[in-house]
C-alpha positions in Angstrom: -14.4 -1.5 -27.3 -13.5 0.7 -24.4 -9.8 1.6 -23.9 -8.6 0.5 -20.5 -6.4 3.0 -18.8 -3.2 1.4 -17.6 -1.9 2.9 -14.3 1.6 4.3 -14.5 2.4 2.8 -11.1 2.0 -0.6 -9.4 -0.9 -1.1 -7.0 -1.0 -4.5 -5.3 -4.3 -5.7 -3.9 -3.4 -7.3 -0.5 -6.9 -8.2 0.7 -10.5 -7.7 -0.4 -11.4 -7.6 3.3 -11.3 -4.0 4.4 -11.2 -4.8 8.1 -9.5 -2.0 10.0 -7.9 -4.6 12.4 -6.4 -6.3 9.5 -5.1 -3.0 8.2 -3.5 -2.2 11.6 -1.9 -5.7 11.6 -0.3 -4.9 8.2 1.0 -1.6 9.6 2.6 -3.6 12.6 4.1 -6.1 10.2 5.6 -3.4 8.0 7.2 -1.7 11.0 8.4 -4.9 12.8 9.2 -7.3 10.0 10.4 -4.8 7.3 11.7 -2.1 9.6 9.6 0.4 7.7 9.2 3.9 9.2 5.6 5.1 9.6 5.5 8.6 8.2 1.8 9.4 8.2 -1.5 7.7 9.1 -4.7 9.3 7.9 -8.0 7.7 9.1 -11.3 8.6 7.7 -14.8 7.0 7.8 -14.4 4.8 4.7 -10.7 4.9 4.1 -7.2 4.8 5.8 -3.8 5.7 4.4 -0.5 4.8 6.0 2.6 6.2 4.4 5.9 4.4 5.1 9.6 4.9 4.3 11.1 1.5 3.4 14.5 1.1 1.8 14.6 4.8 0.9 11.3 4.5 -1.0 7.9 5.8 0.1 5.0 3.3 0.0 1.4 3.8 0.9 -0.9 1.1 2.5 -4.5 2.0 1.7 -7.8 0.6 3.1 -11.0 1.4 1.4 -14.3 0.0 2.7 -15.6 -1.1 -0.7 -12.4 -2.3 -2.3 -10.2 -3.7 0.4 -6.5 -3.1 1.3 -3.8 -2.3 -1.2 -0.2 -1.0 -1.4 1.3 1.4 -4.0 4.2 3.9 -4.2 3.3 7.1 -2.5 4.5 9.1 -5.5 2.0 7.3 -7.8 2.7 8.1 -11.4 6.0 9.8 -10.5 7.3 6.8 -8.6 10.6 5.4 -9.8 10.9 1.7 -10.9 12.5 0.7 -7.5 9.4 2.0 -5.6 7.1 0.1 -7.9 9.1 -3.1 -7.6 9.2 -2.7 -3.8 5.4 -2.2 -3.6 5.0 -5.3 -5.7 7.4 -7.4 -3.5 6.2 -6.3 -0.1 2.5 -6.2 -1.1 2.8 -9.8 -2.4 4.5 -10.9 0.8 1.9 -9.3 3.1 -0.8 -11.0 1.0 0.3 -14.4 2.1 
């Protein structure tokens, strides 16, 4: 049996549709509905990253052509429990 590696941070799958228009819509929602501050937006051919400051925590919205759109704490494995919980809460709400 293979050992599955458990991530040390929370990653919430928001959509399996990697549409860039949908990704931009999520960015707008984070800024308007959640008063998140957009810190950084990196656009590449197959992927997009948007980093936000929300409730004093840094979160990343990620779009990848083959996997869809997800959210996780920017600090990844070094993220504190509050950042992980916030990613879970906000990512779940965006999913609806």
